[in-house]
N, C-alpha and C positions, 0 to 999 in steps of 0.2 A: 504494500500500500504506500504510494508516494503522494507527496503533497508539497505545496509551496511552504517554505519554512515559517513565514509569518502571515500567510493568507488565512483569513478566518474560515473555519469549517464548523458545521453544526450537524453532523451526520445523524446523531441520535439524541435529539433535543426534545425534552418534554417538560411540562410543569412538574413540580416536585411536591411530594407529600411530606408532612412534617416528620413522620417516623418511617418513611420509606423513600430514601433518596432515589431520585430518578424515576418515580412513579407518580402518576396523577392521583390526586386525592379524591376519594369517594367517601362521603360522610354518611354512615348509617345511623339512623335515629335510635341509638342505644340498644344494644343487644346484650342480654345477660348470658354469660357462659358459665355453666356449672362444671364442666369438665371437658378435657380434650383427648380422652383416650378412646380407642376403638375396643368393642367387646371381644373377648377371647375366652376360650375354654381350654385348660391344660389337657394334654393327651399323654398316654403312656410313652415313656422314653423309648427310643430305638434300642435294639439288642446291644449294639456296640456304641457307646457314647463317643462323640467326635473329640479329637484332640487338636490343639493348636500348637504346633511345634515352633520353637523360637528359631528365626533365621540367623544368618551370620551376623557377627557383631557390627554395629552401626559405626561408620566412620564419619564424624560430623564435619564434612567438607563443604557444606552449603550453608548459607549463601557465600560464595566467594566473589569478589568484584573482578569478574573476568574481563571487564572493560578496561582499556588503558587509561591512565590518569590524564586529565586535561593538561595541555601545555601551559606553561606559566609565562606571562609577559615579563620582559626584562628590558634594560636600557638598550635602545636602538632597535628593539623588536616588540611589536604589539601583536597579540593574538587573542581572539575571542572565538573559542571553539563552538560555543552555542550558536553564534551567528555565522561561523565558517569564514571569518575574515582575519587576515594577517597582513602586517605591514612592516617592512624594514625602513628605518628613517635615521637621520644623523644622530649620533649619540649625544650631541650637544643640545638637541631639542629636549624640552622638559614636558613631562606628562602632567595633566591636571584633570581631576574628575569632572564629569559633566552632570549638570542638573536636569538635562533634557534626555529622556530615555531613548530618543532616536539617535543621539550622539554618544557613541561608545566611550570616547575619551577625547580630550583636547590635547594638542601638541603645541607648545609655545616656543617660538624662536627667540632665543636670548639676543638682546641688542636690537631687535626689530619689533615693531608693534604688530606682529602677525600671529594669529591663532589659526590652527588647522584642526578642524573637527573630522573625526571618522564617523561617517553616517552609515546606518544600516536600516533597510526597510524592505517592504514587499513590492514586487513588480506587479503592476496592474495587468490583468490577463490580456494578452494580445498586444501589449505596448512594445514599441521598438526601443532600441537603445537611445535614440535621440529624444523620444517621448519621455523615457524614464529620466533622462538628464533634465528635460524641461520641468518635470514634476519636482525634482530636487531643487531646481532653481526657484520655482514658485514658493516652495516651503521655506527657502532661505531668505526671502525678502521681507519677512515680517518686521515691522518697525522702521523700515527704510523708506525714503522718498526719493523722487527724481531718479528712478532706476533707468539706466541707459545701457542696453545690451551692447557688448563688444563682439567682434567676430568669433564664431564657434569653430572648432576644428577637431579632427580625430587624433587619437593617440593610441599607440600599441603598447600594451603592458607585457610583463614577463610571461612567457609561454604563448605569446601571440594573441592574448585576449584583447579585443577591441575596447576602447574607452572613448567617451565623448566629452570634450572640454567646453564648458560654457563660462563666459566671463561677463561681468557688468560693473558699471560704476554707479554709485548712489550717494545719498546724503544721510548721515546719522541724524538723530533727533536734535542734536546741538548744532547741526549745520556743517559739521566736519565731513570731509570727503572720505569715502571708503571704496575699495575695490575688492571684488570677490572673484575667485577662480574656483570653479567646481569641476572636478574630474570624476566622471561617473562611469561605472561598468556594471554588468549584470551577469548572473549565472542562474539558469533555471528561473525560479521564482524570486531570486535574491536581487536586491539593488544595493550596491556599496558605492560610497563616494567620499572623496576628500574635499572638504569645504574650507577654503582659505579666505580669511578676512584680514584686511589691514589697510593702512594708508597706501595710496597708489605707489609712492616711491618705495615703501617697505616691501610691498608685494613684488615689485620688479627686482628688488635686490635679492629676494629669496626664490625667485622663479626657477632658476636652474636647479637648486636643491629640491624644490617642490616637485618639479617634473621628474627628477631622478628618483625621488622617493615614490612617486605615484607609479612608476613602472614596476615597483616591487609590491604593489597592492595585489594580493592573491585572494581568491575565493575558493573555498572547499566546501564539501557537503556540511551543512550545519549539524551540530550535535546537541543532544539533550541527555543529561545524566551520563555523559561519556559514550553514548551510542549514537549512530547516525540518525538524525532527525527524520529522514525519509523512510526509515525502517521502523519507526516507533509510533504508537498511538499514545498520546499524552492526555491525561485526565487530571482533575483535581479531586482531592478527597481528604479524609481524616484517618485516624487510627484509634485504637483502643489500648488502654492500660490493663485490660482484663484478658488474661490468657484464654479464657473460655470463648471469647469472641473469634478466636482463630482455630479452634478445635472443631472439626466437622461433626463430631459427636454432639456438640452443644451449640454450635452456631455455624455460620457460613462465611466468615470473614475472608478466607483465602480460597474461595470456590474454584478459580481456574487452576489451582494447584492440585486439587484432589478430583477423583472421579469414582463412579460406582458401577454396578453391573449393568444398569440400564439408564437411559436418559430420555428426555423429551426432545423431539425434533421440532422445527419451527411450526409445524402444524399441530403441535401438542399431542402427537402420537408417541407411544413408547417405542424407543428404538434401541438396538443393541449398543452397548458401550464396552465395558471390560468383558462382558459376556457376549460372545458372538452369536449365540443361539441358546434356546432353552426348550425343554419339553414339559408337558403337563400330563399327569396320569389321568385315568378315567374318573377317579374320584374328585378331581379338581383341587386336591389339597397337597400334592407332591410335585414340586418344581425341580427340574434337573437343569442346572445352568452349566454351559460349556464355556470356559474361559478362553480367551484368545491366547494362543501359544506365544505371540510376539509382544504381549503386554509386559511392560517393565516399569519398575520404580525409577525415579530420576537418577538414582545412583547405579542403574543398570541391572539390579537384581530382578529376576522374573517374578511375576505376580502369580500366586498359587491360591488354591481353594482354602488352604490353611490361613492365608492372610485375610480372607473374607471372614472366616470364622472368628479369628482374633479380633478384627475390627468391630464386628457386631457384638461379640461378648464383652468387649471393652466398653462399647457404647451403653450396654445394658447394665454394667456393673454399678453397684451403689456408690463406689468411690468417685466415679465420673459424674454421677448425679445429672444425667441428661434429662431435660424436661420434654424432649421430643421423641425419645426412643420408643415409648409405648404407643405413641400416635402413629409412627411410621413403620416400626418393626414389630409392633405388639401382636400382629396376627400369627407370628411364628410360634410354634409350640415350644413351650418352656422358657420363653423370654420373660414372662412375668415372674417366674421363680428366680431367674437370674437377677432381675431388677430389684426384687425384694431381698436379695442376699441369701436365698434359700438353696441356691445351686451354683456350682462353679462353672458349669457349662450350659449351653442352650441345647436342650434335647432334640429340637427340631432341625438342627444343622448337622450335616455329615459330609466329610470330604471323601468322595469315592476314589479319587486319585488327585494328583496335583492340579489338574485342570478341570475337574468335574465336582460340582457342589450340589448336594441334595438339600432342599429346603422344604420342610413340612409345615403347613399352616393349619389352623384349627378348624376351618370350614372353607368351602369354595367361595372365593371373593374376587370378582372380576377387576376390582380396583387395586389388588395387591401389588402388581407390577408398577402401577403409577406411583405408589408410595415409596417404592425403592429408588425413585429419581431424586428424592430429597437428600440433602447433604448428610443427614444422620447415617445413611447407609453407605457413605463413602469409605474407601479403603485407606488405611494408614499402615505404616511400616512399624512393626513391633519394636525393633531395635532403636528406631528413631524416637518413638514415643517414650520409651523407657530409658532414654539417655539422660534425662533430667527435666526439671520443670520448665526450662526455656526451649524445649524441643521445637515448639511452634515457630521459633525464629530461624530454624534451619529445617524446614519441613521437607520430607522425602516423600512426595506424593506420586500419583500416577496420571495426573491431568495433563492437558496440552501445554501448560506453562510451568516453569520452575522458578523459584525465587533465587535471584543471584545477588541482590543488594537490598538492604533495608537500613536506611538512616533514620532513626526515630525523629519524628517532627519535621522531616525534610522530604524524603522520597522513598518509594518502594519501586523496585525494578524487577519485572518478570521477563524471562526470556523463553521463547518458543522451545519446547522440548523436542529435539529432532528425533528422539527415540520413541515418540508417541505412536500408539498402535493404530490410530486412524489417520486419514489424510491431515497433514499439518495445517494449522491456521495460517492465513496469508500474512498476518502481521507478526514480525519477528519479536518486537519488544512491546511491553505494556508498561508505561511510566505513569505512576501516580504521584503528582506533586502534592505533598501533605500540607494542608493549611496554607495554601499559596495565595488565597484571596477569593473574591467573588467569581464564580464560574463564568457568568455571562461576560463580565469585563475581561477576564483572561481570554475567553474565546474571541472576543472582538479584536484583541491585540495579536491573535495568532499564537498565544502561548500554549494553548491546549486545543485539542482536536474535537472534543465533544463535551457537552455539559447539559445538565438540566437547567431549566429556566426558572428563575425566582418568580414568585407571584407578582412582584412589582414590574417585571419585564414582559409578562405574558401579553398584555394589551398591545405593547409596542411591536412584539414579534408577530402578532396576528394582523397587523396593519400591512396591506399590500405595498404601501409606499416605503416600508422599512427595508433598507438594503439587505438585511439578513433574513427577510421573510421567506425567501425561497429555500433557505437552509433549515428552516424551522419545521419540525415534524411533531405532530400532535395526534394522540389517539387515546382511547380508553385504556387504562392500565390494568394490570392484574392485581390491583391493590384496593382494598376496602378499608377505610378508616372508621373506627367505631369506639364506643365507650363500653367498658366491661364492668358489670356489677358483680360484687361478691355476694352471692345469694345466701351465704352462711352468716352474714352480719346484718343486724338491724341497720337501717330500715328496709334494706333491699331483700330481706327474707320474705317480704310480702309482695306478691306479684302485682297488686294494685298500685303500690308505690313505684315499681319498675315501669308500669304502663304510664303512670302520671309523668315521670321524668321523660319518657320517650315522646309522649304527646306534647310536651312543652318545648321541644326543639323544632325550630323553623329551619329545616335543612336548606331550603333555597336561599333564605336570607343569609345563612351562614356562608354558603358558597359565594353569593354575590358580593358580600362585604369582606369576609375574612380571606377567602381564597380568590377573590377578584374574578370570579367566573371560571376559574381553571379547574372545574370538576363538574360532575353530574350527581344528582341526589341518588342515594342508595336506598333501596327498599327491601334489601335482603343482603345476605353475606356475599353472594356471587356477583362480581362485576360483569359487564356485558361481554368482555373478551374471554370469559371462562366458560367451558362447557358446563351445562347445568343451569345457566342463567335463565330466569323466568321473567320475561318482560311484562307479564300480566300480574306479577306480584305487587300488591298495593302497599303492604306494610301499614304502619301507623302514621297517619297524616298529622300535621301540625294542627292542634285543636286545643287552645288554652282552656276553654270552658270545660271540655271533657277531661283535660288533665287535672283541673281542680276537683272535678267530681270524683275521679278515680282516687285521688288522695283522700278525699273526705270519706270514701267508701272503705278505705284501708283500716286496719285495726288501730292505726295511729290517729286517725281522725283529721288532723290538720298539721300545718308546719310547726306549730308551737309544741307539739308532742313528739316530734321527731328527735332522735338522739343527735349529737353533733356529727356532722358528715364531713369526711376528709376525702378529697380527690387527689390521688397520687399520680404525679406526672414525671416525665423525664426532663431534667433541667438543673440549673444551678441557683443556689441561694434563694432569694425571695422573688426572682423574676418569674412572671406569669406570661406565657406567650399569648398571642392574640386569640388563637383558637380556643384555648382553655378559658380565657377571660370571657369570650363570647358565650360559651356554653353555660358557665356559671351565672353570667348575667341573665340569660334566658330563664334559668331555673329560679333565680331569685325574683325576677319580675313576675313570672307566671304563677309560681307556687309559694312565694314568700319564704323560701328556705334559705338558711345561712350555710355556706360551704367554705371550708378552708382548703387551700391548695398547698400540698407539700411536694417539694421537688426531690427526686433521687438522682444522683449523678448518673449521666447516661451510660458510663461504662459498667455500672452495677445495677442499673434499673431492672433489667430482665431477671437477674439472679434474686434481687430483693423481692420482686413481685412473686416469683415462683416459690420463694421460701415463705410466703405469707406475711411478710413485713410490709404492709401497705394499708391504706385506708379502704373505705367501702367501695 
């Protein structure tokens, strides 16, 4: 995948939901979830319990920065690997930092009032060298008056690269005369230029040295994080201080690094992944998976059926405390006993040989394979996982990308795994700039290649007159936003109270004001893009009068008899985000209830909620 180094791209740009980055928000009017497990019944164990043998010792060699270090600028030589620009200049010239992001640095000529800026920018699609030079000229005339162009001419740089020289005379704001010499060259989507300003006599005095230096202006493929920019997809993102967020058994923070037996294809059909095929017996309860012979971990070790057994038994172990394992693997016979600490192994798993795995579930279930697409079922390397508590920083996965560099707070760098068992992805590197800034702004400058769009920018991107409108893609997401009630705690142990709170939420007003129209109302859990969506489902409509009636019909009678209510949210300190504030305001206005908001730090939010340390 190639691109211009600084040309904006927005290939996968969507509105963003508060708790689901990159997904459109769908607000459901308050769904109470009593549990998330699927029913299962234990079955007798097989005659020979499976075993998970330990593989060879793990050698923690990943991630290693396989990329070369960026060259360092020194006296007489300037280099910016990220922009792909280098220049040799007289060692007597002095460098000075630039306040303009388009000027990489200034070079000052001692004894002469001349400053030479090294400019970097993006080439407008289809522009010629002369047109690019004209654009640089127009950018350089800000604050000047009486601009008079001098004759332009061609110049040949080192390696035969053509350049175009534009000159003009002008007046500074104080009336003093200034002469500018602009030497511009291009490469692919890059524009580089030397912009020299000074009094006319000073410019003429340094012209020979300026021309000589210009011939040593070179352009190379830009880099990012030490890898070729044209081979990388650059994103902006964050990171977590919670190791559980990077463990596939408990979360999906490093999903491109890991893989499982099956996966969804773009049409949401179950497709082979680590397993190239599978069989189902006549009872509909015994699956036999055939693993690919060419499947490898990132360190080159073959993937075996024993690795699958280890991964799933680990995910189900009480020590790992996975909150999703019973939801996605709970149909397998014996997994409940393993999760409860009553068994060392899962009785429904058996390795018939190194590449054949037998899985027995408690009843025929057509959705079983679909649940195996979730990251809980991903395969991990035992020696890697057991190497220490920081194993997730050197993950040895089986997915299409491997982690080769992780600088906390700065960047994560993934490289395509050339030993991947399926056709390799077209993009060699995935670069995530951590906490680099606002995604839309970074996209506009060309610093990143894809981003979600903040609610504040959705209206602008929807405007056909917006230059980035053609690069803006919008669709219904696979995400539903909802509020969850703890039905074991008063007052939400009463269904009439739950209905009252649901009826008091004006979904459309919430979307129009809080989400600025970047969502559609949800009347059930399934969004339109998900199979099973029912467009005829009406749900509970906004009805303030009926909401108050339901509260009055509850055993609490009215708001004055409700216990103190706490809404637990993900955030910091006392800050209440706009969405939460809007919901609390609707409940207070319609029902007269008082609600306190408590924030849990995002890194620990999910763990705290699952542990029961939360409000109602």
